matplotlib code that plots the C-alpha trace (Angstrom):
import matplotlib.pyplot as plt

x = [-17.1, -16.7, -15.4, -17.2, -15.4, -15.6, -18.9, -18.5, -17.0, -14.0, -13.3, -10.9, -7.9, -10.1, -12.8, -10.4, -8.6, -11.8, -12.6, -9.7, -9.7, -13.5, -12.6, -9.1, -12.0, -14.4, -12.1, -10.2, -14.1, -15.1, -11.7, -12.3, -16.0, -15.1, -14.9, -12.8, -8.8, -8.2, -10.9, -9.2, -5.8, -7.3, -9.0, -5.9, -3.5, -6.4, -6.6, -2.8, -2.4, -5.0, -2.9, 0.6, -0.8, -3.1, 0.6, 2.3, -0.2, 0.9, 4.2]
y = [-22.3, -23.5, -21.7, -22.4, -23.9, -22.9, -22.1, -17.7, -16.8, -15.3, -11.9, -11.2, -9.2, -7.1, -6.3, -6.0, -3.2, -1.5, -1.2, 0.1, 2.8, 3.5, 3.7, 6.1, 8.4, 8.7, 9.7, 12.4, 13.1, 13.6, 15.4, 18.0, 18.4, 18.8, 22.1, 20.8, 21.1, 18.5, 16.1, 16.8, 15.7, 12.6, 11.6, 12.4, 10.5, 7.6, 7.9, 7.8, 5.0, 2.7, 3.6, 2.2, -0.8, -1.4, -0.5, -2.8, -5.9, -5.6, -6.4]
z = [19.6, 16.3, 12.9, 10.5, 7.1, 3.7, 4.2, 4.1, 0.5, 0.7, -1.3, -4.6, -4.5, -6.9, -4.2, -1.1, -3.7, -5.0, -1.1, -0.4, -2.9, -2.1, 1.9, 1.5, -1.3, 1.7, 3.8, 1.6, 0.9, 5.1, 5.3, 3.0, 4.4, 7.9, 10.0, 12.2, 11.5, 14.0, 12.6, 8.8, 9.6, 11.6, 8.2, 5.9, 8.6, 8.5, 4.8, 4.5, 6.6, 4.6, 1.7, 3.0, 4.1, 0.7, -1.0, 1.3, 0.3, -3.0, -2.6]

ax = plt.figure().add_subplot(projection="3d")
ax.plot(x, y, z, "-o")
ax.set_aspect("equal")
plt.show()
């Protein structure tokens, strides 16, 4: 299997940050709308993990 090199444009740092911010916001919205407390906690934990990952990548 061959891997292409340079044929797919890579996303910029700003684009990755924007996607992470959107995903964190979306997970928060899903948590707020979830009826099941376990689902709410799961969405919030996922958003928290993503936020920690995004923060670590900035350093």
